[in-house]
C-alpha positions in Angstrom: 0.0 0.0 0.0 2.9 2.4 0.8 4.5 1.8 -2.6 1.2 2.7 -4.3 0.9 5.9 -2.3 4.5 6.8 -3.0 4.0 6.1 -6.7 0.9 8.3 -6.8 2.8 11.1 -5.0 5.7 10.9 -7.4 3.5 10.9 -10.5 1.6 13.9 -9.1 4.8 15.8 -8.5 6.1 15.0 -12.0 2.9 16.1 -13.7 2.9 19.4 -11.7 6.6 20.1 -12.5 6.0 19.4 -16.2 3.0 21.7 -16.2 5.0 24.5 -14.5 7.8 24.2 -17.0 5.3 24.2 -20.0 3.5 27.3 -18.6 6.8 29.2 -18.3 7.6 28.3 -22.0 4.8 30.6 -23.3 6.0 33.6 -21.3 8.8 35.8 -22.8 11.6 36.1 -20.2 13.1 39.6 -20.3 14.4 42.3 -17.9 15.2 46.0 -18.4 18.4 46.4 -20.3 18.3 43.1 -22.2 19.0 43.1 -25.9 16.1 41.3 -27.7 14.8 40.9 -31.2 11.4 42.3 -32.1 9.0 42.9 -34.9 9.6 46.5 -36.2 6.4 46.9 -38.2 5.1 49.5 -35.7 2.2 49.8 -33.4 -0.3 48.7 -36.1 1.3 45.2 -36.5 -0.4 42.5 -34.4 2.2 39.7 -34.6 3.9 40.8 -31.3 6.9 38.6 -32.0 9.7 38.7 -29.3 12.8 36.6 -29.3 16.3 36.4 -27.8 17.7 35.4 -31.2 17.5 36.9 -34.7 14.9 35.6 -37.1 11.6 36.5 -38.7 8.4 37.9 -37.2 5.1 36.1 -37.3 4.1 38.5 -40.0 7.2 37.5 -42.1 9.5 40.5 -41.8 13.0 40.3 -40.3 13.2 41.2 -36.6 15.4 44.0 -35.4 17.5 44.3 -32.3 16.1 46.4 -29.5 16.8 47.1 -25.8 14.1 46.4 -23.2 13.1 49.6 -21.4 10.3 48.3 -19.2 8.6 45.0 -18.3 5.3 44.7 -16.5 3.0 41.7 -15.8 1.5 41.9 -19.3 3.9 43.6 -21.7 7.6 44.1 -22.7 8.5 47.7 -23.8 11.3 48.6 -26.2 12.3 51.3 -28.6 12.6 51.0 -32.4 13.7 54.0 -34.5 13.1 56.3 -31.5 9.5 55.1 -30.9 8.5 53.2 -27.8 6.6 50.0 -28.7 5.5 47.0 -26.7 4.3 43.5 -27.2 2.5 41.0 -24.9 4.8 39.1 -22.6 2.5 36.0 -23.0 2.5 34.6 -26.5 -0.3 32.8 -28.3 2.5 30.8 -30.0 5.9 29.7 -28.7 9.0 28.1 -30.0 8.7 24.3 -30.0 12.3 23.2 -30.6 12.8 22.0 -27.1 16.1 23.1 -25.5 17.0 26.2 -27.6 17.7 29.6 -26.3 15.6 31.7 -28.7 12.9 32.2 -26.0 10.5 33.2 -28.8 6.8 34.1 -28.4 4.4 35.5 -30.9 0.7 36.4 -31.4 0.9 34.8 -34.9 2.2 31.4 -36.2 5.5 31.2 -38.0 9.1 30.3 -37.3 11.2 31.3 -34.3 14.7 32.7 -34.3 16.4 29.3 -34.2 14.4 28.2 -37.2 12.0 26.0 -35.2 8.3 26.0 -35.7 6.1 28.2 -33.5 3.2 26.1 -31.9 -0.1 27.3 -30.5 0.0 27.5 -26.7 -2.7 25.3 -25.1 
């Protein structure tokens, strides 16, 4: 009986840990002063692509390098060509390559900075 209880406890812990790791994968990790790559289409663009690596935006254009000026619970703020822009910190899509360092999120499907496919966040 103790073995069964121990097995159930271990499985519960493993599932909880996996869920926590997955949930963190959809959030863009950034802090003030970080260099990041962003969509530079302007405030009208809705792809909201953020990445730690160079690549293309969800809308298909090349990302540009920017510096994070502010981070709050919902958005990452940065400047492009002298204009302050922002994008959601939580993506509807995230990189699915596993153990890369591109940290990419987007509001539109596409490819991330490492070339991996962006997948819909559940």
